[in-house]
C-alpha positions as CSV (number, residue, x, y, z in Angstrom):
1,M,47.9,129.8,115.5
2,E,48.1,126.3,114.3
3,T,44.9,125.2,116.2
4,I,43.0,128.1,114.5
5,T,44.2,127.0,111.1
6,N,43.4,123.3,111.8
7,S,39.9,124.1,113.0
8,L,39.1,126.3,110.0
9,F,40.0,123.6,107.5
10,S,38.6,120.6,109.4
11,V,35.0,121.2,108.2
12,D,33.6,117.7,107.6
13,L,30.4,118.0,105.6
14,L,29.3,114.4,106.1
15,N,29.1,114.8,109.9
16,Q,26.6,117.7,109.7
17,P,23.0,116.9,110.5
18,G,21.0,116.2,107.4
19,A,24.0,115.3,105.3
20,D,22.9,111.7,105.0
21,L,19.4,112.8,103.9
22,M,20.9,115.2,101.3
23,L,23.2,112.4,100.0
24,A,20.3,110.0,99.7
25,F,18.2,112.6,97.8
26,A,21.1,113.4,95.5
27,T,21.7,109.8,94.7
28,K,18.0,109.2,93.9
29,L,17.9,112.4,91.8
30,L,20.9,111.4,89.8
31,A,19.5,107.9,89.2
32,G,16.2,109.4,88.1
33,I,17.8,111.7,85.6
34,V,20.0,109.0,84.2
35,T,16.9,106.7,83.9
36,I,15.0,109.4,82.0
37,I,17.9,110.2,79.6
38,I,18.5,106.5,78.8
39,G,14.7,105.8,78.5
40,F,14.1,108.7,76.1
41,W,17.1,107.5,74.0
42,L,15.7,104.0,73.9
43,A,12.2,105.2,73.0
44,G,13.6,107.1,70.0
45,R,15.6,104.0,68.9
46,A,12.5,101.8,69.3
47,S,10.5,104.3,67.3
48,R,13.0,104.2,64.4
49,L,13.2,100.4,64.6
50,V,9.4,100.1,64.3
51,V,9.2,102.6,61.4
52,D,12.0,100.8,59.5
53,S,10.4,97.4,60.1
54,I,6.9,98.6,59.0
55,S,8.3,100.3,55.9
56,K,9.3,96.9,54.6
57,I,5.7,95.8,54.6
58,D,3.9,96.8,51.4
59,R,0.4,96.3,52.7
60,I,0.6,99.2,55.2
61,D,0.0,102.7,54.1
62,K,3.0,105.0,54.0
63,T,1.2,107.9,55.7
64,I,0.4,105.8,58.9
65,M,4.0,104.8,59.5
66,P,5.2,108.0,61.2
67,M,2.1,107.9,63.4
68,I,2.8,104.3,64.6
69,G,6.5,105.4,65.2
70,A,5.3,108.3,67.3
71,L,2.9,106.1,69.2
72,V,5.8,103.8,70.1
73,R,8.0,106.7,71.1
74,Y,5.5,108.4,73.3
75,A,4.6,105.1,75.0
76,G,8.2,104.6,75.7
77,M,8.5,108.1,77.1
78,I,5.5,107.6,79.4
79,L,6.9,104.4,80.7
80,T,10.3,106.1,81.2
81,L,8.7,109.0,83.1
82,G,6.8,106.5,85.3
83,C,10.0,104.6,86.1
84,G,12.1,107.7,86.5
85,A,9.7,109.4,88.8
86,W,9.2,106.3,91.0
């Protein structure tokens, strides 16, 4: 009876075929997701920084400031998606 119990609970998932492939894929997937989350956060921060910096300049029209901020944000997102998908 003891051998049956030991054989039922001795399932080692890392010794199964394809486990190393799944572990490598999961690691890359997790790294990509973390890269995208941090990159989107940084893109938003950069956008706010640019808008705040531009708002201190009197010669730039107030209606164009959000557009420049959005341009910086979307450029950061595109770069992030490129790096995260690599």
